[in-house]
Structures are given as C-alpha cells and as structure tokens.
N, C-alpha and C positions, 0 to 999 in steps of 0.2 A: 557255334552251343551257346545255350543261356545258362544264366546262376543256377535255376531251377534243375535243369539237364544236369547240371555238375552235381548238385545235391542227390538226384536220382542215380546216377551211374556216377561212382567215385572213381576219380582218375586214376589210380590204381589198382582199381578191380581188373583182374586177369580172366581172359577165356581159357578154359579149360577143354581139352578132347577128351571125352570118356569112351570112344569107340567109333569105328569107321567100318568100311566096306558095305555102307546098306545098301539098297536097291533102292533110293528116293526115300529117305527116314519122315514121317510125317507122326501128327496127331499125338504129341506126349501128355500126358497125365498123370500125376505123381499122388500115389496110392497112398494116404497116410497110415491108414491101420496098418500094412503091410514096411512101411518104410522104403517103398521103390517107386522106380518110374517105369511105366508101358508105355510105347510107342509104335507106329506102324512101319511096315516097309512097303510103301505104295506100288513099287513095281516088281517086289520080291512077292515070297509066299508064305511069309512068317508074320507075328507080333512079336516083340523082344520085351525085356524086363532088363533094365538096370536098378543095382544096389551097391551100396559101399563095399558089402560085404564079398559080392560074387560077381561084380562087374555086369558085365553086358550076357545074357543066357537068353534062351528061345523061351516064350512066354505059351503061344500056341501057333500051329501049325495045321492044314493050310489055312491061309486068314490072308485074303487078298482087301484088305481095308485101308480108312482114311483117318477120317477124327475120330478120337475118344472123350468121353468124360464121365461122370460119374452121376448117377441119379440119387434121390433124396435118401435112399438106404444103403447109398456108397456101394452099388452095383456099376459095373462097368457098361455103357452103353458106346455102340461105336456104330461108324457109320461103314458099312460092307460095300466096299466102293464097286468091286468087281459085280457081288450079288445082287447089286441095288437095293436093297433092304436096309433098314435099322434093326440092330440086334442088341441084347441084353446077355451078360454072362451072370449066370445064379450062381449062388454062393457055392454049390458043388461043381461048379465047372461048365454047366450045360449052358449052350450059345441058344436063343431063342430068339425067334423074328419078331419084333415088336411091331412093324409095318413095311409094306411092299410097295403098295401101290396108290394113288391117286383118283378116285373115279373110273375106277375099274383099268387104268393104266398105269405100268410099272414107273416109277423114280426113275430119273436119268442114271445119276451116281453121286449118292448120299458123300459131301464132301468134308464138311465140319458139322461141329455137333454142341448145344449147350443145351442143360437144363436150369427152369426157372424154379422159383422155392416152393412153389404150388403143384410142382411133379409134370408140369408142361415140358416138352421135349419140342427144340428148335431145330431145325438143320437145315443145311444149303444144299442146292441139286442141280449143278453146273454138271457138264457131261461129259468131262475129263475122261472117266472109267470108260468110256463108251471108246477114246481114242487109245486106249493102249494096245502096244503092239500083240495080232491075234484076236484083239476084241472082235465079236460078227454080230453083237446084238443090235438092234437097230432101236431107234430113239423114239418111244410114245408118245411123251408129251411135245408138245409144240412150243413151248417156253422153259426156260430155266428159273426155279420158283425158289422162294425160301417157305418152308414149312412150317406146323407145329401139330403136334399129336399132345391131346387130351391127357389131364393126367390118368384118366380111366383106362387109357389107350383104345379106345372105340372110335376116336373120329381122327382124320386128319384135315387139317385148315390148310389151304394157301392164303398165306399171309401178304404176299407180293411176287407178281410175275415179271417186271420190267427191269430186271439188271441182265446186262449180257451175261455175266458169270458172277454169279454172286457166289462168293465163297466163306471168308472167315465171321463172325458174328460173336458177339457178346454184350450182355447187358449193364448198365451203370450200376454200382453199386447198390443202391436205393431199389433198382429194376424198374425204375420209370420209363429209363431210355434204350433203346437197341440199337445196336451200331452193326452195321452190316459194310463190308468193303466188294468191290466189284475188280474182279483182276483186270478183264479188257479195258477198263473205262478209267483204272489207274485212281481210284477216289474211295471215300466211307462216307455211306451216309448215314444218319440217324432217325429216327422214327421213335415218336411217343408211344409209350404202351399203355394199352388202354385194361381195365380191370378184368375184363374175360381173356385176356392175353394176346389178343388181336394187336394189329400197330397201325398208326395213324401218321399224318404230318410227317410223310418223309423228305428231307431236305437233305442238300450236301452240307457234309461236316469238314471235310480236310479234301486235299488232293495229293498224291503222291506222285511226285516227278521224276524223271533222269530214266538213264541206261536201263530198260526193261528187259536185258540180258543179265543185269546185276540183282534182279529182285523185282518183283511186284507185288501187290497185296496177295496176299494170301491168308497165313494165320493173323488172329486179330484177337486179343483180349484187352481187359481194363483192369487196373490195379487198385487196391482199397481207398485210393485218394481220389479215383477217378479219371486218371490218367489214362489216353487210350493210346495200346501198342498195335503198329502195323508194320507187318514185313515190307521190303521195298528195295531200292536201290540203294547200294552202300559199297564198301570197298573192301573184299569184292561183293560183300553181300550187306545187308542192313535191315534193322527194326528203327524204325519211325516211331519217336514218341510224341505225344500231343497233349497238349494240358487240356480239362473239359470244354474248353470254348475253340477247341480246334486249333489252337497255335502249336505248330511246330516247333517243338522244344529243343529239338536233337536227333542226331541217328546213333544206332550203337550198330558199330564196324565190326562185319562176324567175316570169321575168314572163308566162306563158301556162301553163295546164296540160301536164305532162309526161307524154310517152307512152314514152319511152325514153333510154337514154344508155349511154355507155361512155368508157373512158380510152384516151388517145392520146398522139401525138409521141413523141420517141426517150427521154423519161423516165418514160413513161405516166403523168404527174401534170395532163395536159389533159384535162377534164372537158367531151365533147361531149353536148349534152342537145339530143332533137329534141320542140319544144313546140308541139304541133297545128301550124299552119302554117311555123312558125320552125326554125331551127337556130342552137343556141347553143354556146359555150365560156366556160368559167373553169378557173383553177386551184385545184388542191388540193395540199394535202402530203402524203395518203396515196395512194400509187401504185396504178392498177390492176393486175392478172395478165395480163402480157403473152400475149398470143396468138402462134402459130407466125408 
C-alpha cells in the first residue's frame, strides 16, 4: 500500500453491513434529492432502496436490472438486464424504454451505464443476462459493444466493439477520458473523448491480476481527484485503486466479492458497495463525483 492510498482510505475506516440476502446485488446509485440509495438484484426480480431512516425496502418489482445512474434531470436511468433495454424512470414512477436495438438487432444485455454532462448515455453490453438461469433469448449481435445514446435519444452509436466482455465504465472528472474495463481480460482501457461524444485512441490503462474467483473487473468509478476504482481480487473481495497515471495505489479489501460501488450521502464520501448478496458502506477521504 502507498502513502497516497492511506490518505484516501483511512486505516481506521470500517466496513459496515447494511443488508444481506440479495440475489447478486448490483448497480448502486445515490439519490441526493431523496437521501437514499437504489440498487439492483441481478438474479432476483426486484430493485431495492436503502435509507438511514427505513433501512432496506423494495423500490420496484418486477425488475431484472443491473447498472443504474441518473440523467441530467435527476431521473433514474437503468440497464434492464433481462429485458435487453435501457429504461428511464419518470418523476411519476412510469418506466419508459429509451433504447432497445442497434441497427435492428436487440442489445445483448445492457450491464453498466453512465451519463455525460451533455445528456449522452453510455453503456456496456456484454451477454451475461442471456446466461442467467432460465434465459431462452438468443444473442443477435455478433460482438459485445459499448454504445452511446444521443442526448435527444434518437440515435444509438457503437463506440467500440473489440472488448471480450465490456463492463464498468466512467469518465474522468473533466470528461476528456473514458475508462472501460474488460471482465474477461482483467484490465482497464482508457479512451480520449471527442467533442461529438465518440471515443478514440484506446490504450491499456491498468491490469488487474490475481485469483479471479475473488473478484474481476466489474464495477468501475472515478473519484473527484481523478483516481480510478475497479473491482478485482481481494480478501475475499476487493476494489483496486489507481491514480490517474495508472499506478496501483492499493486495494480495499471487502468481506465478499464486489460487483459494484458508488459514492453518496451529503459530502459524497460514503462508499457504498454491492458485494454478492450484501450491501456495505465505509467512509473514504476522497469524494466521488456528485450526480445531479
């Protein structure tokens, strides 16, 4: 561990369990307006809500979902993992489909998702949802891509198609860079973001190594200082922390294999983690990038 890692993660910071018994918890996102967290149950049939007041309660069911984020209006945007679509939840609770196809073919199973400041929606599309027990859908695309939905939601653009299993993705604080990890290849790549929202100049940013049974690149986020966080092997699960140059500063050891994570609460320094069947939190010194 480095001194910089010790500054980010205090040695006295404790991991606290907030709930358990979920069927592969995923996609946490902090809703500042309501002071609560929303997360998915990947193999379940519900989305959950956690708040300090009420603990864990059902947010929506049925819901075979994965990644979640907020758009520029603060509305929930979700990867509908089994429905193979991107959805948006309106202020009145109505769930509408934003996109479902690329060139007439259905997406594989949208996995993780982010929104740029111009309103463009970016998401990864590996086939994991087609492999869940009982799935009967056929893969229609012959690649696993990362896509961008235009701010007006009229166009779906394929950004890159040479990942084995694209998964977590995040922008640098100034949005000049886009980081995308590859679960199968155990690495993170970084791309320059053009003014039109497309990406170029992909290159290796960092490798994640170790026992894949204890974690692989899945969730990925960037803090306000530009450090990159990516799930990976730990004891027994972990979140790897890299500085903006790609140097591995250290690993946050977690009680279970980590699927995803997000910052939240009023100062954006509380780190929420979805770990297999549990929801956890701990305090960090480096804040996350606030969502609308």
